[in-house]
C-alpha positions as CSV (number, residue, x, y, z in Angstrom):
1,X,30.2,-55.6,91.1
2,X,26.2,-54.5,91.4
3,X,24.7,-57.9,91.0
4,X,28.4,-60.2,91.5
5,X,25.8,-63.0,92.7
6,X,23.6,-64.1,89.7
7,X,27.0,-63.0,87.5
8,X,28.9,-65.9,89.8
9,X,25.8,-67.8,89.6
10,X,25.6,-68.0,85.6
11,X,29.7,-68.9,85.9
12,X,28.3,-72.0,87.6
13,X,25.4,-73.1,85.5
14,X,28.0,-72.4,82.4
15,X,30.6,-74.5,83.9
16,X,28.6,-77.7,84.4
17,X,28.1,-77.8,80.5
18,X,31.2,-76.0,78.8
19,X,30.6,-75.8,75.1
20,X,33.5,-77.5,72.9
21,X,34.6,-76.1,70.1
22,X,37.1,-77.5,68.1
23,X,38.6,-75.0,65.1
24,X,40.2,-76.5,62.3
25,X,41.9,-74.0,59.9
26,X,45.6,-74.3,57.9
27,X,45.7,-70.6,58.6
28,X,47.0,-69.3,61.5
29,X,45.8,-65.2,61.4
30,X,42.0,-67.2,61.2
31,X,40.8,-67.7,64.3
32,X,43.6,-67.2,66.2
33,X,44.6,-66.8,69.5
34,X,43.5,-63.3,70.5
35,X,40.1,-64.2,68.8
36,X,39.6,-67.5,70.8
37,X,40.8,-66.0,74.3
38,X,38.0,-63.1,73.8
39,X,35.5,-65.7,72.6
40,X,36.0,-68.2,75.6
41,X,36.1,-64.8,77.9
42,X,32.4,-64.3,76.3
43,X,31.5,-67.5,78.5
44,X,32.1,-71.0,79.2
45,X,33.5,-72.4,76.0
46,X,36.8,-74.5,75.5
47,X,38.6,-74.2,72.0
48,X,40.9,-76.8,70.6
49,X,42.6,-75.5,66.9
50,X,44.1,-78.2,64.6
51,X,45.9,-77.0,61.3
52,X,45.6,-80.3,59.1
53,X,42.6,-83.1,59.9
54,X,44.4,-86.9,59.6
55,X,42.6,-90.1,60.5
56,X,43.7,-90.0,64.2
57,X,42.2,-86.9,64.9
58,X,38.6,-88.0,62.3
59,X,38.5,-90.7,64.2
60,X,38.1,-88.6,67.3
61,X,36.3,-86.5,66.3
62,X,33.6,-89.7,65.7
63,X,34.3,-91.2,68.9
64,X,34.7,-88.2,71.0
65,X,31.9,-85.6,69.8
66,X,32.5,-82.2,70.6
67,X,29.9,-79.7,70.8
68,X,30.8,-77.2,67.6
69,X,33.1,-78.2,64.5
70,X,34.5,-75.1,62.6
71,X,36.5,-76.5,59.8
72,X,38.0,-74.4,56.6
73,X,37.3,-77.2,53.5
74,X,40.4,-76.2,51.7
75,X,44.1,-77.2,52.8
76,X,42.8,-78.6,56.1
77,X,42.4,-82.6,55.3
78,X,45.0,-85.2,54.6
79,X,44.5,-87.2,51.4
80,X,43.9,-90.2,53.2
81,X,40.7,-88.9,54.4
82,X,39.3,-86.8,51.6
83,X,40.0,-84.6,49.1
84,X,38.7,-81.4,51.4
85,X,37.2,-79.9,54.3
86,X,33.8,-81.2,52.9
87,X,34.4,-84.7,53.5
88,X,35.8,-84.2,56.8
89,X,32.2,-81.9,57.7
90,X,30.0,-84.6,55.7
91,X,31.2,-87.8,57.7
92,X,30.9,-85.8,61.4
93,X,27.6,-84.6,60.6
94,X,26.5,-88.0,59.2
95,X,28.1,-89.5,62.2
96,X,27.8,-87.4,65.6
97,X,25.2,-85.0,66.7
98,X,28.1,-82.2,66.6
99,X,26.8,-79.0,65.0
100,X,29.1,-78.2,62.1
101,X,30.0,-75.0,60.2
102,X,31.9,-74.7,57.0
103,X,34.2,-72.0,56.2
104,X,36.5,-71.1,52.7
105,X,38.5,-67.5,52.3
106,X,37.0,-68.3,48.5
107,X,33.4,-67.9,48.6
108,X,32.8,-69.5,45.8
109,X,33.6,-72.6,47.1
110,X,30.9,-72.3,49.7
111,X,27.7,-72.1,47.4
112,X,25.5,-74.8,47.5
113,X,27.2,-76.6,49.8
114,X,25.0,-76.1,52.6
115,X,23.7,-79.8,53.0
116,X,27.6,-80.5,54.5
117,X,26.8,-79.0,57.6
118,X,24.6,-77.2,60.0
119,X,26.2,-73.5,59.2
120,X,28.0,-71.7,57.1
121,X,30.6,-68.9,58.1
122,X,31.4,-67.2,54.5
123,X,33.2,-63.6,56.1
124,X,37.1,-65.0,57.5
125,X,38.2,-61.7,58.0
126,X,36.6,-61.0,61.6
127,X,37.5,-59.0,64.7
128,X,37.7,-61.1,67.7
129,X,34.4,-58.7,68.1
130,X,32.8,-60.2,64.9
131,X,34.1,-63.7,66.3
132,X,32.0,-63.7,69.4
133,X,29.2,-62.6,67.5
134,X,29.7,-65.3,65.3
135,X,30.0,-67.9,67.9
136,X,27.2,-67.0,70.0
137,X,25.4,-67.5,67.0
138,X,26.2,-71.2,66.4
139,X,25.7,-71.6,70.2
140,X,22.2,-70.6,69.7
141,X,21.6,-72.7,67.1
142,X,23.2,-75.6,68.1
143,X,21.6,-75.3,71.3
144,X,18.1,-74.9,69.5
145,X,18.8,-77.2,67.4
146,X,21.1,-80.4,68.3
147,X,21.4,-80.4,72.7
148,X,19.6,-82.8,75.4
149,X,17.1,-80.6,77.2
150,X,18.8,-80.8,80.3
151,X,22.2,-79.6,78.3
152,X,20.0,-76.5,76.8
153,X,18.5,-75.5,80.4
154,X,21.4,-75.2,82.4
155,X,23.4,-73.4,79.6
156,X,20.8,-70.9,78.9
157,X,19.7,-70.1,82.4
158,X,23.2,-69.5,83.1
159,X,24.4,-67.4,80.4
160,X,21.4,-65.3,81.0
161,X,22.5,-64.8,84.8
162,X,26.1,-64.5,83.6
163,X,24.4,-61.9,81.2
164,X,22.2,-60.2,83.5
165,X,24.9,-60.3,86.4
166,X,27.7,-58.0,84.5
167,X,24.8,-55.2,83.7
């Protein structure tokens, strides 16, 4: 590799502050293992995948905030904490600094609901490459909106060095 040093330096900087992403979606074919492994190879991203959100997980989301939460609004929430994913998204959005992205297989559920988070994933049938692009957009917006300045600088320097090193 021509610029192996820069690529390795980029990986080092990104490992200092990895992006932690939690996905809550009841359909196993969306955000599958193949998509997550390809997106992880694109940068230092740690994924957690859950199919239901209950009281224990919600408490964990608030006490141990991740960087990005991706939540499906239908079928992912137990009745003791809310009626749909919008309730969880709203709770996490208001009580943490987590970047909240909502999604649904039924696009009409997402209309006029932008106040429940930072981002709306309107297209659910994604290839792994589409998911990588989508996650990169979310990371860029997260870095602009929610992170502390030192995290922003370290991760951006690492990402640029890594990209420049593999070109």
